[in-house]
N, C-alpha and C positions, 0 to 999 in steps of 0.2 A: 605613118602616115603623116602629111605636112598638106596645109591648107593656107589661107591667109592672114588666119590666127597663129599660125606653130610654123618654126622651121628650129633644123637642126643642123649642126655643122661643127665639124673637128670636136666632137665629145660634148658639145654645148645645146642645151634645149632651151628655146625662146619660147615663152606664150604670150600673149596679147589678150587681155579682157578688160570690159568696161563693167563700173558699179555705178550707183546712181550718181557718185560726183566725180569718180577717175578715171581716165584711161590707166592703164597699168601693163607694163612691159614686163614680166618677170624670166628670169634665168636660171640653169642649174647645169651645173658643170662637175664633172669628176676631176677633181685636184689630187694633189699629193698627199694631201692630207684629209681625205676622203671627199663628201659632196661638200661643195659650195653654191650658197646664192645670193643673189643680188637683185634688185629691179629697181626700176625707172618707174616714176609715178607723175601724171597731170592732171589738171582739174579737166571736168568732162567735156570743158567747150574747147579744151586744146590751144588755150593762149597765156595760161601762166608758165613761170618757171618750172623747169622739171625737179623733182625730188627723186634723190637716189637713197635707197633702204636696202638693209640688209636682206630682206624677202616684202612680198609687197604689202604686208600689213604691218612689218616693223617701223623702228622709229626712223624719222629723217635723219640722214648723216650730213647731208650736204644740198645746195640748191643749184642749178645753171640754169643760163638762156638757152644755151645750146644744145641740142641731142648728141653732137658729136663730144664735146664734154663730158658729156652724164655717160657715155659711151666708156670715154676714157679712166673714168672712174671706176664702174661697171667692171672691166677689164682687169683694171687694180685688185679691187675685190677678188675676182675669180683668180688671179693671176696669170691672166692670158691676155695676148694683146688685144685690143678692142676691136683691130680688122678682121677677128676671128670670130667675134660675136655675130651669130646668125639675127637678122633683123626680118620679122614676118611683114607681109606686107602691108597688113592692116595698123601697124605702127610705124610706117616710114615716114610719115609725115609729124611726128612729135617734135617741140620744139619749138622756138619764137623765130 
């Protein structure tokens, strides 16, 4: 089942959630070598740079101003085209 906080397409599941300090968009995908994960995080106010991580709680790998650039990096981590990444409606406004 999908709602405005989850989306699935192309064997990839995306889940959006919020903590006290962050907005998080986490991805899970079946890859050639097993299950891959990646995440994008932004401050709760929604105006800071986006942080790409291997998991929602993982260490920051890189920061981006644009959501498209962060999605490109996530696609690279998962070994898929960024155009194949589903984005839940609640996360569509991430980025500056």
